[in-house]
C-alpha positions in Angstrom: 0.0 0.0 0.0 1.4 3.4 -0.9 -0.4 6.0 1.1 0.3 9.1 3.1 1.6 6.9 6.0 4.4 5.7 3.7 5.8 9.1 2.9 8.8 8.9 5.3 12.1 9.4 3.4 10.4 10.3 0.1 12.3 12.7 -2.1 11.4 16.4 -1.8 9.8 16.3 1.6 12.8 17.6 3.4 14.8 16.1 6.3 13.2 14.2 9.1 13.7 16.1 12.3 14.7 13.9 15.2 14.3 15.0 18.8 17.4 14.2 20.8 16.5 12.0 23.8 12.9 11.9 22.7 10.6 10.3 25.3 8.3 7.5 24.2 5.4 9.6 25.4 5.3 13.4 25.4 1.9 13.5 27.2 0.0 11.3 29.7 -2.9 10.8 27.2 -0.4 9.2 24.7 0.5 6.6 27.3 -3.2 5.9 27.9 -4.0 5.7 24.1 -1.2 3.2 23.6 -2.3 1.2 26.7 -5.9 1.1 25.4 -4.7 -0.2 22.0 -2.7 -3.0 23.7 -5.6 -3.9 26.0 -8.2 -3.8 23.3 -6.0 -6.1 21.1 -6.4 -8.8 23.8 -10.2 -8.9 23.0 -9.2 -11.0 20.0 -11.4 -9.1 17.6 -8.4 -8.1 15.3 -4.8 -8.7 14.9 -1.7 -6.4 14.6 -2.0 -6.2 10.8 -5.7 -5.1 11.1 -4.7 -2.5 13.7 -2.1 -1.0 11.5 -4.4 -1.1 8.5 -7.1 0.8 10.5 -4.6 3.5 11.3 -3.6 3.7 7.6 -7.2 4.5 6.7 -7.0 8.0 8.2 -7.6 10.6 5.6 -4.3 12.1 4.3 -4.9 15.7 5.4 -5.9 14.5 8.9 -2.9 12.1 9.0 -0.5 15.0 8.3 -2.1 17.3 10.9 -2.0 14.8 13.8 0.5 13.1 16.0 1.7 9.5 16.1 -0.5 8.5 19.0 -3.5 10.4 17.5 -3.1 7.9 14.6 -3.2 5.0 17.0 -6.3 6.4 18.7 -8.1 7.0 15.4 -7.4 3.4 14.3 -8.6 2.0 17.6 -11.8 4.0 17.4 -12.4 2.7 13.9 -11.8 -0.9 14.9 -14.1 -0.7 18.0 -16.9 0.7 15.8 -16.3 -1.7 12.9 -16.4 -4.7 15.3 -19.6 -3.5 17.0 -17.9 -3.0 20.4 -18.8 0.7 20.6 -20.8 3.1 18.5 -19.6 6.4 17.1 -22.2 8.1 19.3 -20.8 6.4 22.5 -17.3 7.5 21.6 -18.4 11.1 20.9 -20.5 11.2 24.1 -17.5 10.1 26.2 -15.2 12.6 24.5 -17.7 15.4 25.2 -17.9 14.3 28.8 -14.1 14.3 29.2 -13.8 17.8 27.6 -16.4 19.1 30.0 -14.5 17.6 33.0 -11.1 18.7 31.8 -9.4 21.5 33.9 -9.3 24.8 32.1 
């Protein structure tokens, strides 16, 4: 598959900026998003290839505007909905609740 997710190292896109001593997680939510992905994988509803494929379905403009762990979260949400484990409405309701409760 040759999509936006495969653009790393392509000619004409400039150098790849590497952060020295980059942490695995920059924010606490990234750690949680990764843990949710790992835990949900143990449900046995999909495999690692399906998980990666789900992330690769993110629209190109959105993919370029989001971070690595946002890609993981997007793919997880897609799989949970596709497999009937959650509805889009349930996800959106939870996100709205978390935003309401978040400190300002």
